[in-house]
Structures are given as C-alpha cells and as structure tokens.
Residue, then its C-alpha position, 0 to 999 in steps of 0.5 A: x512697150x507699155x507706153x506704145x500700148x496705152x498710146x494705141x488705147x488712146x488713138x483708138x478711143x479718139x476714133x470711137x468718139x469722131x463725131x461723125x459716129x456719135x452724134x451729141x444728144x442733150x437730157x433735160x431733168x424735168x424734176x430739176x426745176x421742182x426740186x431747187x424751187x421746193x429747197x428755196x421755199x424751205x431756205x425762205x421758211x428758214x430765214x436762210x439767205x434771206x435778203x429782203x423782208x416784205x412787210x404788209x399794211x398790218x405789219x406782217x413781216x415776210x421773208x424771201x430772196x430777191x432773185x426768186x422775186x425777181x425771176x417771177x414778178x414783173x413788179x418786184x423787178x421793177x422795185x429791186x432794179x430801177x428804184x430805191x427799193x433795191x438797196x433796202x432790206x425792209x420793203x413795205x408793200x402797200x395796200x396789200x392784205x398780209x394773207x394775199x401776200x403769203x398766198x402769193x408768196x408760196x405761190x411764188x416759190x411753189x407754182x401752187x395756189x388755193x382759191x376759194x370763196x374767203x379769198x378770192x376778193x384780196x387775191x385778185x387786186x393783189x396778183x393785179x398789183x403783182x403782176x402775176x397774171x397766172x393767178x390773175x388768170x385762176x381768180x377770173x376762171x374761179x369766179x366767173x364759175x361763180x357767176x348767179x343771180x345773186x351775186x352777178x351784180x357785185x362781181x360785175x362792181x368788184x370787176x369794174x373797180x379793179x379794172x378787170x375787163x374779162x370778168x367784167x365783159x362775162x359779168x355783164x354778160x351773165x346779167x343780161x342773159x338771166x336779167x329775169x332773174x337777176x332783178x328779183x334779187x337785193x342786189x338789183x335795188x341797191x344799183x345806182x341810177x346810172x347802173x340801172x340806165x347802163x343795163x336796161x339800155x342794152x339792146x341785147x338784154x335777154x328779156x321776152x316781155x319789155x313789160x319786165x324791163x317797166x317792172x324794174x325800173x318802177x320796183x327800183x324807184x319804188x325802193x328809195x322813193x324819196x332819192x330816186x323819184x326825180x331819177x324816173x323820166x331818165x330810167x323810163x326813156x330807156x324803157x321800149x313802152x311802145x314794144x309793150x302790149x296795149x292791154x298793160x299799157x292801159x292798165x299798169x302804165x297810163x294809171x301809175x300814179x308816179x307818172x302824173x306830174x312828170x310831163x316827159x314821161x306822158x310823153x314816152x307814154x303817148x308815144x307807145x300809145x300811137x305806135x299801137x295806133x299805127x300797129x291797127x293801121x299797118x302791119x309792117x312797121x320797120x322800127x325808126x327809133x330804139x324805143x320800137x326796136x325789139x331787144x335782141x339777144x344776139x343768139x341765133x337760131x333757124x326757124x325751119x320750115x318742113x313739108x309733112x308728105x302725110x298732111x302735105x302742110x308745111x310745120x314749123x321748127x326752132x333748131x340750134x345748131x349751137x346745141x342740135x336741139x330741136x322743138x316745135x315752133x309753138x304758135x308760128x302754126x302754118x303757112x302756105x307751102x312757100x316756095x321762098x323764104x325771107x327775113x326782114x330787120x331779124x323780125x318779119x318773115x316772109x312766105x313767097x308763093x307756093x308749089x301751087x298754080x293757084x298760090x304762086x304768087x301769095x306773099x304771107x308775113x310773120x311777126x316774130x315780136x307781135x302779141x297776137x302771131x299769125x300768118x298775114x296775108x300781103x300783096x301779092x307779087x305781079x308774076x305766077x312764080x315758084x321754084x324761084x330765087x329769094x334775096x332781102x336787100x334794104x328792107x326790100x324783097x327781091x323776087x327772082x325768076x322761077x317757073x309760071x307753069x309753063x317755062x322758066x322765067x328771066x323776070x324779077x320784081x322787089x317789094x318795099x317792106x316800107x311801102x308794102x308795094x311790089x315793082x317790076x325790075x330788069x329781067x336777068x339775061x338768062x331765065x332760071x328755076x330751081x336756083x338761089x340767090x346770094x346777097x353779098x356786097x350789096x349785089x344780088x347775084x342769082x346762081x345757077x339753074x335750069x333754062x328749061x333746055x338746060x342746067x346752067x353753071x352761069x352766074x348773074x348779080x343785080x345792082x338795085x342802084x343801076x336797076x342792071x344784071x351782069x354775068x361774073x365768072x361761071x361755076x365749074x359746073x352747072x347746078x340746079x336745085x343748089x343753095x346758097x350761103x354767104x359767110x365773112x364775105x365768100x358765097x358758097x354754092x353748095x351741092x345740086x345736081x348737074x345732070x348726071x346726079x345729085x352733087x356734094x361738092x362745093x364751090x366757093x366766090x370771093x369778090x375780090x378775085x372773081x373766080x369760082x374755087x373749090x373747097x372739101x367735098x361733103x359728106x353726102x350728096x345733097x340736093x337743095x338744102x338749107x343753108x345758113x351762116x352761123x358764128x363763123x360756121x356754114x351748116x348745110x342742113x336736110x335736103x334730097x339724096x336721089x329720092x331720100x329726105x336727108x336728116x342730117x346737117x353738114x358744118x363747114x368749118x372755112x379755117x381748116x377747110x373741112x366738115x362735120x357730119x351730125x344726125x338731125x334730133x328728129x327726122x323731117x319728110x322734107x326740109x323747105x327752108x329756113x331762116x336764122x333768127x334771134x332766139x329770143x322770138x322763141x321764148x315769146x312765142x312759146x309763152x303762149x301756149 
C-alpha cells in the first residue's frame, strides 16, 4: 500500500510540474559579476592563482590573471593568444608608465578609475595602447572639460601627438571660438609657423576684427625675430588685410618696419588698399578671393525685423534659437518697412519693397561686415510691388508677383548683385500676392497666395537656365499668407489662411516624389510667420492668429515628426520677417556702440 501511495504522489507531482501549467523563468543575480571580480582583485593582491607578471619600463612588476586581462583588453587578448608572450610568465610592457599600468589593472578588475590632472596625461596614451575604450573616453571627456585659453593649445598638441581625433576636434573648436583670448597666452607664442598658419587660415575663426589676426602674427614674429622673420610672408598671406579698416592699414600696416624689405608683403598691402579703393566706388563687392571673404563662426542666428504698432517703424533684433535669447541689433538701425527680405553671401541683407505704395519699388542694402554700417539705397525694382515673394539663387535676388495696389501680379524680375541691375524675367502663369517663395535644387518655387479672385493651392517653379515657369503638384489646400522653409532637401508650406480661417497644418514637398504630404500640425494657427531652417530643425516664429500677434516659436524635428513650442523672450507687435546670418556680425556691429 505504501508503495502504491508513493507512486501516486510521484504521479501527482509530475502532473503539477507540466510545462503547460508552470512556465520557465530566468533569474539573474546582478551582483554576481561584481562579487566575482571583487574576489579576483583580492586574489591578485594576494598573488593567488596569478599566472602572469607585467613589468613596466621602470622595473615595477604587477601580477595578474591572463584570463581576466584577455576578457577586458583586446591588446592582452592578442598578446596571449597570437604572440610568443602566451608562453611566458613575465612580460615587459614597453612605453608604459608603472603608475598608469597600476591604475589600468585596477580598472580591469574593478571597473572604476580615478582621473585627475596628475595622471590624465599618462592614462590617455596607456589606455589607448591597451585598447581600454572606456578609460580612453573618460580621459577625453576629462580633458575636454579642462579646456581654457591658457591650456587649449597644449591639449591640442597632446591630442595630435597621440592621434586622438575626438580631443583634437574639440580643442581646435575651442581655440577658434576663444581665439582672441588664446593669442594673449604664452602657449600661443610657442607655436611653430606651421601651427600658426593652420590656425589663422581657418575660415571659421571667431574674430570680430581682422586686426586681431594681423596683430597676433606681428607679435609672434617679434617674439623670436631672428628665426621667425623669414616666415612673415607666409603668415601675412593668411591675414585677410582687405577686411582691415583703411585707417588701421594706413597707420599700423603700411608703416610697419618689418615689411620694408619684403616685396611679397607689400603686394598683400597693396591688394588691401585697392580693395578699399573699390569700396569707395561701388557698394557691393562679392568676394572673389579668400583674402576678401569675411570669416564665419559657423554659428547661425536670425536677424529679425518687427514692426512697432506705436511708431510704425521697423526695428531689428538678433535671435538665437539655440538659447532662445534675444537682443537689440545695435548698429543695424531702421529701414523702410520691408515687404520682402533677402540675404546674399551671408553678408548683404536686402530689404525689398514696402507696405506703402510710395516706396513699393525701393530696395535697401545693409552690409553686415561694413565698418560704417548703414542702410544704402540700391537700384529700384522695375515694377511697384508689395506682398511679393523673394528668393535668392547664385547671388541673384528674385522679386516675384505681389500687388501694385490695383491687383495681384504675375510678373517677376531679378537683381544681379554683381552688376547691381534689375531685369525682367518670364511671367508666372498665375497672378500671386501674399504668397511665399522657396529655393530648392537650383529652382525657385512660388507657393500658394491670392490671385485677386481666389486663394491658391497651385505651385509653379522657375528654372533660371531656361527662363521658364513650370507647374508642379498642388498643395492639399489653398493658402495665402503661407510661409516656406527649406530643410535638408524638403520644402515646407507652413500655416497661412484657406479662406475659412488661419491654419496650423503643414505640408512637405519632396522633388524626388513630386507630391505634397501632410506632416504633424503645429500647436497654433499662424498667418505669415517667419520660417527658418537651422541645425537640422525648422523654426516657425511669430505670425498672426486672428488679429493677435503671436510671441512664440515652434520647432519642428523632421526625424520625430513632432513640434515643440516656446515663448519668445520678448513681446513683439508684429514680426515682419528675418534672415539667417552668421553670429559673428552680431559682435562686430555691437562693437560700434
């Protein structure tokens, strides 16, 4: 009976443990590996089961376990599996400081390392040798945080010597950004001529006045005049003397004794003087050489134009989307209330037309890099037009459509900045005003608008090479007061009004597909907002919702197809528009306060 009873119990237990009744579950002890390595570290300290001795250059010998070293470091894995060291009990680790070796062995066994100013210079090359990527990355991060004007050149040289691309890139970016402070330090005077040339030849050197570049070259040469004098022509070649003020050139450059017996330097000075002579004869000079091209910081901001309802004057502000900071654009001053805006070569800002019939042909230009910045009257457009569309392509400004007071226009004209003249081009197939223009793939697109009798959803593009307009796919809805932004080869039609009310929906056009497609809606309806593409994002600023001027910015991320919204740091009566410019002119203009 007992045997039968036991047999019955076993049968019941087997039924209870059937897979369809109770599923398998994995259990993980997250402290297991930590405890294992804690024991291995103790064994290493007590020299228990150690099968390898590592000897540093100074004779220091450290113990370890091959299997542990192999599991963490590709360097040791190759050593103990592919080379003769696999059969040795003592291995010499050449070109490795014993302090660094001790720290890295402790890291291998503990996963933790302390980095400080005393050890980082030996840890980075040592971790690079042993292929300990975590430690190498930690050293780079540590050094990046230590960058300052007094040590950045040394850190750059250190990164270059050890072929550390990440640290080299970040230190070079810091040097360019803080150039004016860097050249005041002793490290700068110790640069080689090749290193100095590499630095001052950078197009993105953050220096508001080229005089600073000139002065640093002269100071560097005079620091060790005997052995550096012969380098002067090669150095002056990379100083953009035409961008130095005429007064400075006359007083400081022409009279510099170092140039007395160097014909090549005199040639560069004459080039600068001739450039200034041309500037007195004509307003716009499109740079043809690097000497005449302003340096750019690579950091973009928006020069915004807004209308004061109290004074009815157009005011200007600098807006930095990355920080949401705003400041008055000192030195830009007032211009006519523009109906359209354009920027050429990141330097010349154009204000086209006006909301007032008396000035609807007027064109004004502002040189962001001028030493005496002011709005200069340019040749008038050939046709009176306001509420026009404006586009820039190949240093030419296109003024398209608009209204002349009696109705919408289908005419268009182009201003060639090089010869400073307007000429008519082919008419659009449709009259358009209160519309927007996009430039994409060397074509100019006129999008939406009002014909005088209907709100348009049609789009046509202009090919300057053929002087022809061609219709392309229509938007899903008609839009006037629409704004256009172009980002990464995609054209976005933002907001506007479809006749029933202001819109918050947005459409995207890709030339590769030839169709418009809807994307996520904005948070707010917007009529005539400013739209700007910066750093892979689309910024939509201001505009109207009903009769209310909006004081917010919406930011579109095309990767996530999402919008975020932020309040602007200052209230505006009405944002007319803006242009994206390099941040450097901001500091240049502010310096004239």
